[in-house]
C-alpha positions in Angstrom: -0.2 0.1 0.2 2.8 2.1 1.0 4.6 1.7 -2.3 1.5 2.5 -4.3 1.2 5.6 -2.4 4.8 6.5 -2.7 4.5 5.3 -6.8 1.0 7.8 -7.3 3.0 10.8 -5.3 5.8 10.5 -7.8 3.5 10.6 -10.7 1.5 13.4 -9.5 4.7 15.5 -8.8 5.8 14.3 -12.3 2.4 15.6 -13.6 2.7 18.7 -11.7 -1.2 18.6 -10.8 -1.8 21.8 -8.8 -5.8 21.6 -9.0 -7.1 20.3 -5.6 -10.4 18.9 -8.1 -8.2 16.7 -10.2 -7.2 15.1 -6.8 -11.2 14.6 -6.1 -11.5 13.1 -9.4 -8.7 10.8 -8.8 -10.0 9.8 -5.6 -13.3 9.1 -6.6 -12.1 7.1 -9.4 -9.8 5.0 -7.4 -12.8 4.3 -5.0 -15.4 3.5 -7.3 -12.8 1.4 -9.5 -11.9 -0.6 -6.5 -15.8 -1.0 -5.5 -16.9 -1.9 -9.3 -13.8 -4.2 -9.4 -14.4 -6.4 -6.0 -18.3 -6.7 -6.9 -17.4 -7.9 -10.2 -14.7 -10.2 -9.1 -17.3 -11.6 -6.3 -19.9 -11.7 -8.5 -18.0 -14.0 -10.8 -16.8 -16.1 -7.8 -20.1 -16.8 -6.5 -21.7 -17.9 -9.8 -18.6 -20.1 -10.4 -19.8 -21.9 -7.0 -23.5 -22.0 -7.9 -22.8 -23.4 -11.1 -20.6 -26.5 -8.9 -23.2 -26.6 -6.6 -25.8 -27.3 -9.5 -23.7 -29.6 -10.9 -23.0 -31.9 -8.0 -26.8 -31.9 -7.3 
């Protein structure tokens, strides 16, 4: 986690982001991206488990 934060800090310094709204947009993008990614992953896992249960029955 610390490594990714350090990389993000270096990236933003390189990009010279001075606009605070870009931080807000980046934050929302990361949060919602993580939520949708996790939800999608869970959905796929649960559907696979359900399919295995159906096959076993």
